[in-house]
C-alpha atoms as one frame of an Amber mdcrd trajectory, in Angstrom:
protein
  85.008 115.616  93.701  83.486 117.213  90.598  85.417 116.855  87.387  86.874
 120.090  86.053  88.073 120.544  82.494  90.575 123.318  81.795  91.706 124.579
  78.456  95.203 126.073  78.647  97.714 127.118  76.080 101.258 125.887  76.438
 102.438 129.319  77.582  99.702 129.678  80.205 100.422 126.164  81.491 104.121
 126.975  81.827 103.254 130.204  83.643 101.000 128.277  86.017 103.676 125.661
  86.721 106.299 128.332  87.463 103.940 129.978  89.967 103.521 126.787  92.041
 105.321 126.367  95.355 107.514 123.375  96.152 104.722 121.920  98.300 102.275
 122.257  95.402 104.699 120.535  93.042 105.347 117.722  95.528 101.593 117.205
  95.911 101.160 117.006  92.136 104.111 114.626  91.816 102.669 112.332  94.493
  99.235 112.311  92.855 100.655 111.634  89.394 103.039 108.918  90.585 100.111
 106.587  91.259  98.821 107.104  87.730 102.071 106.580  85.848 104.120 104.182
  87.956 102.692 100.768  88.652 103.307  99.945  92.278 105.439  97.013  93.228
 103.491  93.810  92.985 102.549  92.481  96.358 102.344  95.867  98.071  99.297
  97.802  99.193  98.502 101.457  99.811  96.754 102.675 102.926  93.581 103.211
 100.876  93.677  99.638  99.526  94.178  98.157 102.996  91.483 100.412 104.416
  88.996  99.132 101.856  90.061  95.511 102.280  89.896  95.491 106.099  86.924
  97.872 106.389  88.901 100.245 108.643  89.449 103.979 108.263  92.636 105.201
 106.550  93.565 106.983 109.798  93.359 103.695 111.715  95.547 101.947 109.130
  98.073 104.796 109.248  98.197 104.676 113.055  98.738 100.915 113.015 101.500
 101.260 110.410 103.262 103.743 112.705 102.871 101.297 115.617 104.577  98.598
 113.526 101.589  96.262 113.340 102.151  95.670 109.604 105.836  94.825 109.961
 108.334  96.559 107.703 106.757  98.980 105.246 108.078 100.689 102.139 108.217
 104.486 102.047 107.179 105.688  98.597 107.892 109.388  98.820 105.577 110.653
 101.526 103.323 107.607 101.373 103.585 104.130 102.823 103.223 100.797 101.050
 102.616  97.629 103.048 104.042  94.366 101.769 101.835  91.339 101.241 103.753
  89.576 104.024 103.105  92.502 106.383  99.405  92.505 105.559  99.186  88.740
 106.108 101.037  89.108 109.424  98.493  91.717 110.546  95.546  89.556 109.464
  96.990  86.524 111.271  97.484  88.514 114.480  94.024  90.051 114.394  91.904
  87.116 113.355  90.889  84.013 115.144  87.977  82.712 117.050  85.599  85.342
 118.208  84.916  85.638 121.887  81.583  84.271 122.950  80.276  85.175 126.350
  79.972  82.048 128.415  76.664  81.338 129.998  76.801  81.350 133.774  76.892
  77.839 135.169  73.556  76.406 136.188  73.159  76.195 139.946  73.811  72.774
 141.362  70.833  71.733 143.423  71.574  69.462 146.308  69.374  66.501 146.847
  67.197  66.704 149.852  68.722  64.765 152.701  66.815  61.618 153.393  67.300
  59.971 156.752  68.218  56.343 156.025  66.946  55.237 159.387  68.808  53.337
 162.047  72.091  51.874 161.119
């Protein structure tokens, strides 16, 4: 996103703020909360988990809703996953990779040899 620099007077800023809807104000509050409030140590945002696990944010969000990260913390309209929840997910979804087994080699029978008279 390109950086935009605005120059506003106090009065024009106040006028702009008064013209915003509740949804606009909630969006601004959510965006600013990340900047000014340090998140609880040992918790992760969807974006942080997405980057760490190399999965899309939508996939992480879906798996949070399915309960695959255990109990999560609601931070306004966003979710925060605890370190224990993230570790639980990693433990459940990691392990030995599946390797396709080679088909067994055919067992060749020895040619029947007549031992002669018994």
